[in-house]
C-alpha positions in Angstrom: -15.1 107.5 -4.8 -13.2 109.4 -2.1 -14.8 107.3 0.6 -13.2 104.2 -0.8 -9.7 105.6 -0.2 -8.2 104.5 3.2 -7.0 108.0 4.1 -10.4 109.6 3.7 -12.0 106.9 5.9 -9.3 107.5 8.5 -10.0 111.3 8.4 -13.8 110.7 8.8 -13.3 108.5 11.8 -10.7 110.8 13.3 -12.5 114.1 13.1 -16.0 112.9 13.8 -17.4 114.9 16.7 -14.2 117.0 16.8 -14.5 120.0 19.2 -12.7 123.1 20.5 -11.6 121.1 23.5 -9.9 118.6 21.2 -8.3 121.4 19.3 -6.8 122.9 22.5 -5.4 119.5 23.5 -3.9 119.0 20.0 -2.4 122.5 20.1 -0.7 122.0 23.4 0.6 118.6 22.4 1.9 120.0 19.1 3.8 122.8 20.8 5.3 120.3 23.2 6.4 118.0 20.4 8.0 120.9 18.6 10.0 121.8 21.7 11.4 118.2 21.7 11.7 117.9 17.9 13.7 121.2 17.4 17.0 120.0 18.9 16.5 116.5 17.4 15.9 117.9 13.9 19.1 120.0 14.1 21.2 117.2 15.6 20.0 114.5 13.1 20.5 116.9 10.2 24.2 117.1 11.2 24.4 113.4 12.0 23.0 112.6 8.5 26.0 114.2 6.9 23.8 117.1 5.7 23.2 120.4 7.6 21.1 121.5 10.6 18.9 123.4 8.1 18.3 120.2 6.2 17.1 118.5 9.4 14.7 121.4 10.1 13.3 121.3 6.6 12.8 117.5 6.9 11.0 117.8 10.2 8.7 120.6 8.9 7.7 119.1 5.5 7.4 115.5 6.8 5.2 116.8 9.7 2.8 118.4 7.2 2.8 115.8 4.3 3.4 112.5 6.0 1.3 113.6 9.0 -1.6 114.3 6.7 -1.4 110.9 5.0 -0.2 108.7 7.8 -2.0 105.5 8.9 -2.9 106.7 12.4 -3.6 110.0 14.1 -0.6 109.8 16.4 2.1 109.3 13.8 4.7 112.1 13.7 7.6 111.8 11.3 11.0 113.5 10.8 14.7 112.8 10.7 15.7 110.0 13.1 18.8 108.6 14.7 18.5 105.2 13.1 18.2 106.7 9.6 21.0 109.2 10.2 23.4 106.3 10.8 22.6 105.0 7.3 22.5 108.4 5.6 25.9 109.6 6.7 27.5 106.5 5.1 25.8 107.3 1.8 26.9 110.9 2.0 30.5 109.9 2.6 30.4 107.7 -0.5 28.1 109.4 -2.9 27.7 113.0 -1.6 24.5 114.9 -0.9 23.2 114.5 -4.6 23.6 110.7 -4.2 21.7 110.8 -0.9 18.9 112.8 -2.4 18.5 110.4 -5.3 18.7 107.4 -3.0 16.0 109.1 -0.9 13.7 109.4 -3.9 14.3 105.8 -4.9 13.6 104.6 -1.3 10.4 106.6 -1.3 9.3 104.8 -4.5 10.1 101.5 -2.9 8.2 102.2 0.3 5.2 103.5 -1.8 5.1 100.3 -3.8 5.2 98.2 -0.6 2.1 100.2 0.6 0.3 99.9 -2.7 0.9 96.1 -2.7 -0.4 96.0 0.9 2.8 94.5 2.3 2.6 96.4 5.6 2.8 93.2 7.6 6.3 92.5 6.2 7.9 93.8 9.4 6.3 90.9 11.3 8.7 88.5 9.6 11.8 90.1 11.1 12.7 88.4 14.5 12.6 90.7 17.5 16.3 90.0 18.5 17.4 91.1 15.0 15.6 94.4 15.4 17.0 94.9 18.9 20.5 94.0 17.8 20.2 96.3 14.7 19.0 99.2 16.9 21.9 98.7 19.3 24.3 98.6 16.3 22.9 101.9 15.0 23.2 103.4 18.5 26.9 102.5 18.4 27.3 104.1 15.0 25.6 107.3 16.1 27.7 107.5 19.3 31.0 106.8 17.6 30.1 109.2 14.8 29.8 112.1 17.3 33.2 111.6 19.1 34.9 114.1 16.8 32.3 116.8 17.4 32.3 116.0 21.1 36.0 116.5 21.5 36.4 119.2 18.8 38.9 117.1 16.8 39.3 115.8 13.3 40.3 112.2 12.6 40.8 110.0 9.6 37.6 108.7 8.0 37.0 104.9 7.9 34.9 102.5 5.9 33.1 101.1 9.0 32.3 102.1 12.5 34.5 99.3 13.8 37.5 100.7 11.9 36.7 104.2 13.0 36.7 103.1 16.6 40.0 101.3 16.2 41.4 104.5 14.5 40.9 106.5 17.7 43.5 104.3 19.3 45.9 103.9 16.4 45.7 107.1 14.4 46.8 110.6 15.5 44.1 113.2 16.5 44.1 116.7 15.1 42.6 119.6 17.1 40.4 121.9 15.0 42.0 125.3 14.6 40.9 128.3 16.7 38.9 126.0 19.0 39.1 125.5 22.8 38.9 121.8 23.3 37.9 122.0 26.9 35.1 124.5 26.1 33.8 122.1 23.3 33.6 119.2 25.7 32.0 121.4 28.4 29.2 122.4 26.0 28.5 118.7 25.3 28.6 117.7 29.0 26.2 120.5 29.9 23.6 119.1 27.5 24.2 115.5 28.5 24.0 116.4 32.2 20.7 118.2 31.8 19.2 115.4 29.6 20.1 112.8 32.2 19.3 114.7 35.4 16.2 116.9 34.5 13.8 114.0 33.9 14.6 112.5 37.4 12.6 115.2 39.2 8.8 115.2 39.0 8.5 119.0 38.7 10.8 119.1 35.7 9.6 116.1 33.8 7.4 118.2 31.5 10.4 120.3 30.3 12.0 119.2 27.1 15.4 118.3 28.6 17.3 118.4 25.3 16.1 121.9 24.5 16.9 123.2 28.0 20.4 121.7 27.8 21.0 123.3 24.4 19.8 126.7 25.7 22.1 126.5 28.7 25.1 125.4 26.7 24.6 128.1 24.1 24.2 130.8 26.9 27.4 129.5 28.5 29.4 129.6 25.3 28.0 133.1 24.4 28.5 134.7 27.9 31.9 133.2 28.5 33.1 133.8 25.0 34.1 130.2 24.5 35.8 129.4 21.2 33.6 126.6 20.0 32.3 125.7 16.5 28.6 126.8 16.0 26.1 125.3 13.6 25.7 128.6 11.6 22.6 130.5 10.5 19.5 128.4 9.7 17.9 129.4 6.3 14.5 131.2 6.8 12.8 128.9 4.3 11.5 125.4 3.8 13.0 125.1 0.4 16.8 125.2 0.6 19.1 126.4 -2.2 21.1 123.2 -1.8 18.5 120.7 -2.9 18.0 118.0 -5.5 17.8 118.9 -9.2 17.3 116.2 -11.8 20.3 115.7 -14.1 20.4 113.3 -17.1 23.5 111.7 -15.7 21.5 110.5 -12.7 20.2 107.6 -14.7 23.7 106.1 -14.8 23.8 106.3 -11.0 20.6 104.3 -10.4 22.3 100.9 -10.4 24.9 102.0 -7.8 22.2 103.5 -5.5 19.9 100.5 -5.4 21.5 99.0 -2.4 21.7 102.3 -0.4 18.1 103.1 -1.4 17.0 99.6 -0.3 18.7 100.1 3.1 16.8 103.5 3.6 13.5 101.9 2.5 13.9 98.9 4.7 14.9 100.8 7.8 12.4 103.6 7.2 9.5 101.1 6.8 10.6 99.0 9.8 11.0 102.1 12.1 7.7 103.6 11.0 5.7 100.5 11.5 7.3 99.6 14.8 6.7 103.1 16.1 3.1 102.8 15.0 2.7 99.4 16.8 4.1 100.8 20.0 2.0 103.9 19.8 -1.1 101.8 19.0 -0.7 100.0 22.3 -0.4 103.3 24.1 -3.6 104.8 22.5 -5.7 101.7 21.7 -5.9 102.9 18.1 -4.7 100.5 15.5 -2.2 101.6 12.8 -3.2 101.1 9.1 0.2 99.8 8.1 -0.3 99.9 4.4 -1.5 103.5 4.5 1.5 104.4 6.7 3.8 103.0 4.0 2.0 105.0 1.3 2.5 108.2 3.4 6.1 107.5 4.1 6.8 106.8 0.4 5.1 110.0 -0.8 6.9 112.1 1.8 10.3 110.7 1.1 9.8 111.3 -2.7 9.1 115.0 -2.1 11.7 115.8 0.6 14.9 115.8 -1.6 13.3 118.4 -3.9 13.3 120.8 -0.8 16.8 119.9 0.4 15.6 117.5 3.1 16.8 114.1 4.0 14.8 110.9 4.3 12.4 110.8 7.2 10.4 108.2 9.1 8.0 108.1 12.1 9.8 108.3 15.4 8.5 107.0 18.7 10.4 109.8 20.5 8.1 112.4 19.0 5.0 110.2 19.0 5.2 109.3 22.7 5.5 113.0 23.6 2.5 113.9 21.6 0.4 111.1 23.1 1.4 111.8 26.7 0.7 115.5 26.1 -2.9 114.7 25.2 -2.8 114.8 21.4 -5.7 113.1 19.7 -5.5 113.7 16.0 -3.0 114.3 13.2 -3.3 118.1 13.8 -0.6 117.5 16.5 1.8 116.8 13.6 0.6 119.9 11.7 1.0 122.2 14.7 4.4 120.8 15.5 5.5 121.5 12.0 4.0 125.0 12.0 5.9 125.8 15.3 9.2 124.6 13.8 8.5 126.7 10.7 8.0 129.8 12.8 11.2 129.0 14.7 13.1 128.8 11.5 11.6 132.1 10.2 11.9 134.2 13.4 14.7 132.6 15.4 17.2 131.4 12.7 20.0 133.7 13.9 19.7 132.6 17.5 19.5 128.9 16.5 22.6 129.4 14.4 24.6 130.2 17.5 24.1 126.7 19.0 27.5 124.9 19.6 28.0 121.9 17.4 29.2 119.9 20.4 25.9 120.6 22.2 24.2 118.7 19.4 26.7 115.9 19.8 25.7 115.7 23.4 22.0 115.3 22.4 22.9 112.6 19.9 25.1 110.7 22.4 22.4 110.6 25.0 19.8 109.7 22.3 22.0 106.9 21.1 22.3 105.5 24.6 18.5 105.6 25.0 17.9 104.0 21.6 19.0 100.7 23.0 16.1 98.5 24.0 17.7 97.9 27.4 14.7 96.1 28.9 14.9 93.4 26.1 18.7 93.2 26.3 18.5 92.6 30.1 15.7 90.1 29.6 17.6 88.0 27.1 20.8 87.8 29.1 19.2 87.7 32.6 17.0 84.8 31.6 19.9 83.2 29.8 18.0 82.9 26.6 20.9 81.6 24.5 19.5 81.9 21.0 18.0 85.5 21.2 21.2 86.7 22.9 23.4 85.2 20.2 21.2 86.7 17.5 21.3 90.1 19.2 25.1 90.1 19.5 25.8 88.9 16.0 23.4 91.5 14.5 24.9 94.3 16.5 28.5 93.3 15.5 27.3 93.0 11.8 25.7 96.4 12.0 28.9 98.2 13.1 31.1 96.2 10.8 29.3 95.8 7.5 26.7 97.5 5.3 23.4 98.0 7.2 21.4 96.1 4.6 23.9 93.2 5.0 23.6 93.4 8.7 19.8 92.8 8.7 20.3 89.9 6.2 23.0 88.4 8.4 20.8 88.7 11.5 17.8 87.1 9.8 19.9 84.2 8.3 21.6 83.6 11.6 18.2 83.6 13.4 16.8 81.1 10.9 19.8 78.8 11.2 19.3 78.7 15.0 15.6 78.1 14.6 16.1 75.3 12.1 18.7 73.7 14.3 16.1 73.6 17.1 13.1 72.4 15.2 15.1 69.8 13.3 15.5 67.7 16.4 12.7 65.1 16.2 11.6 63.1 19.2 11.6 59.4 18.0 10.5 56.8 20.5 10.6 53.1 19.3 8.4 50.7 21.2 7.6 47.0 21.1 3.9 45.9 21.5 3.2 44.6 25.0 0.4 42.2 24.3 -0.4 41.5 27.9 -0.9 45.2 28.7 -2.9 45.6 25.5 -5.3 42.9 26.7 -5.5 44.5 30.1 -6.4 47.8 28.4 -9.2 46.1 26.4 -7.5 45.8 23.0 -8.1 42.2 21.9 -6.2 40.7 19.0 -6.9 37.1 18.2 -3.7 36.5 16.2 -0.9 38.2 18.2 2.4 38.4 16.3 5.9 39.2 17.4 8.3 41.6 15.7 5.9 44.6 15.5 7.3 47.9 16.4 5.4 51.2 17.0 7.5 54.3 16.4 6.2 57.5 18.0 7.4 60.6 16.2 7.1 64.2 17.4 8.2 67.3 15.6 8.2 68.7 12.0 9.6 66.3 9.4 11.4 68.6 7.0 14.8 68.8 5.3 16.6 69.6 8.5 15.3 66.6 10.3 15.3 63.8 7.7 18.9 62.8 8.4 18.0 62.0 12.0 14.8 60.3 11.0 16.4 58.0 8.5 19.5 57.2 10.6 17.4 56.4 13.7 14.9 54.1 12.0 17.5 52.3 9.9 19.6 51.7 13.0 16.7 49.8 14.7 16.8 45.9 14.7 14.8 44.4 11.8 11.1 44.1 12.4 8.3 42.2 10.6 6.1 45.3 10.8 7.0 49.0 11.6 4.1 51.3 12.5 4.9 55.0 12.3 2.7 57.0 14.7 2.9 60.5 13.1 0.2 62.3 15.2 2.9 64.5 16.7 4.1 65.6 13.2 2.4 68.9 12.4 4.0 69.4 9.0 6.4 67.9 6.6 8.0 69.0 3.3 9.1 67.1 0.1 12.3 65.9 1.9 10.1 64.5 4.7 8.0 62.6 2.1 11.1 61.2 0.4 12.4 60.1 3.9 9.1 58.2 4.6 9.3 56.6 1.1 12.9 55.7 1.8 11.9 53.9 5.0 9.1 52.1 3.2 11.6 50.8 0.6 14.0 49.9 3.4 11.2 47.8 5.0 10.4 46.1 1.7 14.0 45.3 1.1 14.1 43.5 4.5 10.7 41.8 3.9 9.0 44.0 6.4 5.7 46.0 6.5 5.4 49.7 7.0 2.1 51.2 8.3 1.4 54.8 9.1 -1.0 56.2 11.7 -2.4 59.5 13.0 -1.7 61.8 10.0 -2.9 65.3 10.7 -4.8 67.0 7.9 -2.0 69.1 6.4 0.3 66.1 6.4 -2.4 63.9 4.9 -2.8 66.4 2.0 0.9 66.2 1.4 0.8 62.4 1.2 -2.2 62.5 -1.1 -0.7 65.1 -3.5 2.6 63.2 -3.7 0.9 60.0 -4.6 2.6 58.2 -1.7 -0.7 56.9 -0.3 -1.6 55.4 -3.7 1.9 54.0 -4.0 2.0 52.3 -0.6 -1.6 51.4 -0.6 -4.5 53.0 1.3 -4.7 49.9 3.5 -1.4 51.0 5.1 -2.8 54.2 6.6 -4.9 54.3 9.9 -5.9 56.8 12.4 -4.9 54.9 15.6 -2.0 52.5 16.3 -4.3 49.7 17.6 -6.0 49.6 14.2 -2.6 49.3 12.5 -1.5 46.6 14.9 -4.6 44.5 14.2 -4.1 44.9 10.4 -0.4 44.1 10.7 -1.2 40.9 12.5 -3.8 40.0 9.8 -1.2 40.5 7.0 1.5 38.6 8.8 -1.0 35.7 9.4 -2.0 35.5 5.8 1.5 35.1 4.4 4.4 37.3 5.6 6.5 37.0 2.5 3.9 36.8 -0.3 1.8 39.5 1.1 4.7 41.9 1.1 5.8 41.0 -2.3 2.3 41.5 -3.7 2.1 44.9 -2.0 5.4 45.9 -3.5 4.2 45.0 -7.0 0.6 46.2 -6.6 0.4 48.7 -3.7 -3.2 49.8 -4.2 -4.9 46.5 -3.4 -7.1 46.8 -0.3 -9.8 44.6 1.1 -13.3 45.9 1.8 -12.8 45.6 5.5 -10.0 48.1 5.4 -10.8 51.8 5.6 -8.8 54.4 3.8 -6.9 57.2 5.6 -9.2 59.8 4.2 -12.3 57.9 5.5 -10.7 57.5 8.9 -9.8 61.2 9.1 -13.4 62.2 8.2 -15.1 60.2 11.0 -16.8 62.3 13.6 -15.8 60.0 16.4 -12.3 58.5 16.1 -10.6 56.1 18.4 -7.9 57.6 20.5 -4.3 56.7 19.7 -3.1 53.7 21.8 -2.0 55.1 25.2 1.8 55.3 25.5 1.7 53.2 28.7 0.3 50.2 26.7 3.8 49.5 25.2 7.2 49.2 26.7 9.9 51.6 25.7 13.2 50.0 24.5 
């Protein structure tokens, strides 16, 4: 029974032939990740609108629970910058109890996605939307830390855009008993260390954020700087300030659906994207559905310990992978190290300046941007991706984050549809001389036969161009639509073809169709249009259709067309159906384009 569960299969594969050498590698990697995760946990706890202690509890519990159940050995979860940008807005509107309840709801949503095996849902979000959304979140985090960076208090705002405008239009208020220059100095020390330390080979292995925080804390302590500090961290993993169920919470569920959906959407996207990136680094594929199950269970549990929603983070994962970690024990050891830090060093951690954490967050926000993709889009002058990126970024800092993703996706779809809706339509007249030279002999050559070559998807966005172009052509005795270049069509496309057929009948003309691909043929068959027009009007190649058009025009141009209009299913034994033609093993090629002359 247990072997049938995905997580047990993953454990069996992961720990097969596990040795002491593997354990040593995992232990070193776990300690390294903990050194990086400690300042991030404290900073993201503050950035989420909660407390540094809530950030620590989140990192510890998610490392144990989500790490044990995750869809790959390298996944390490905790509070993240992207989620903190969403969470602080929820705290401002609904308070911490509202955040905890929304976190539980989001966990249920993510769990359901995993159970329903919808882990591939992230593939349907365009890359420029994700890049723009990430950039918008980076702006939200950066702007949200300006007050802590400067040691000031400013008026709250409904959006990051309004908050940013407020810095130039509203008065600032310095926090009491605080030295503004010292506050800024603490932040600058951390930022300088984080930006400079990784530039040197011999210091690359040091966790720059942790080193910067230690230096800033020492400077503030030794020089007696008057700066706000984060306060003592609780020596426990279950905080006094945590979620307790209350009957009145049922009345809040409706109001929290949108915030919970935003947390679930962002948490799922970030976890799966982090897993994809780490999978490329390690060569081990992520089980996306199991990852969603793990994230869902973890986020349901966290609020009951006072934690905030968590997700997998590439910042922690990449450190663990590069440090030689091989199994999910890295996540366990990282959480154990953080727990020991909270139990043994809580008083020292409590003396960290708040502005030092703001420095960590500002540098992290800058690095969150996918600069390589942003440069690629603009340097290569890729107009559509660049526009989607900019629109999504602006929407993220201006509107609700759920709305921002929807706006980005819709805008991306509009641009895509505007591109694919442009059909390539090439009307041609039959050049009988060149046909004969090419070996296509027709005994009864007729004038007024047009072959229309169509390329592109014939769907609702393209039918206007299709109908307008064909109706604007001079009247013809026979119109042959070569649709080999049409990979798909929808109901609107079928109606458009039927409209052109009726237009031809109205003007005493024939309509024949050639080169239908299999998906398009099925659409024609299911709609009944083949039966309605007559199977003898469908051919695989244009030369077959030209011969048949000449035969029909020779018999009786007017009467034949009137009969076909009244009884479209009549077909002679010499004429093969579209289905028979499509099933032949060896089909004649479409008439070469050079055989006809373009108007």
